[in-house]
N, C-alpha and C positions, 0 to 999 in steps of 0.2 A: 734508895727509891730510884727508879728511873722514869722521866717522862716523855712521852714520844710527842714531836710537833710535826704536822703535816705543811709542807710547805709548796707553794703552787708559783712557778714563774711563767709570768705571761709573755709570747714572741709572737708579734703581728707586724704588719706593714701599719703606716700614719700616713694622711696627709697634711696639709696646710690647714684645714677647718679643724681649731681645737676642741669646738664642741662637739663634732663628729668624733673627734679622736676619744674624748671623755666617754661619750655615751657607749661606742666600742669598747672600751677598757671595762665600763660598768658591766656590759652585758658578760665579758671573759670574768671578772671578779664574781659575779653572781655564779658562774657555771663551776668557777673553780670551787665556790664556799658549798654550793651543792655535792661536791664529789668528797667534801669533806677537809679542804685545805683550813688551816688557821692564820696562816700566813701567805700573803699573796703579793707578789713582787712583779708590779708593772715594770715596763721597759724603762730606761733611762730617757728623762725628757720627751714622756710620750705626747707632750702638747702638740707636737708636729714632728716633721722629720728630724733624726740627728745633724744637730749644725755645729757641733764643738770640734771639727776636726780643723776649723780654721776662725780667726776672730774676723767677721766681718760686721760692720756698724750696722747695718739693717735689720740684724737680728735683736739689738737690744730694744727694738720698739716692741718686741714679744716678752720683755720682762714684766713682773708683777712683783707687788710687795708681796711677802709670805702669806700672810693672813686674808688677802684678797686676791690670791692666785685661785683662778678658777679650777684646778685640779685638786685644791686643797679643799677648798670649799664645797665641792660636789662630792670627792670621795669619802671625807670625813663623816657625812652623816651614813653612807653606804657601810662603813667599817663598823658603825656603833651597831646599827641595824640588823647586820650580819654578825656580829662579834667575831672579828678578825681584825688582823692588824694589815695595813696597807703602806707600807714606807713608799712615800710617793717621791720621786727627784723632781725637781722644778727650776725653772730660770728664773732668780730671784733679782729683785731690784731693789736696792736699800740706799736711798739718798742717790749720790752718784756712782754708786758700785755694784756690780754684778755678780751674781755666783750661780754657778751649778750647786744646789744646795740639795 
């Protein structure tokens, strides 16, 4: 038995405002789901501009615990509503450690 899955990859630009970036991503997720995508891939670390090309301390202020991360808490209900999978990349803080999760 063969199963076909439709995957959509989102590619767009983002600014410094995390809520604007999440809102923009939700619009694109809804568009992809409406076109039949079952797995929708937002860009890596879409909470802001991609900053992982160098390690700079000022970016640490943009990390969240995974279960409180706005990208997780706002996209999980969207995934459930639409019946899609949305693997989300986040900048995570766990105690004194930071991860690109």
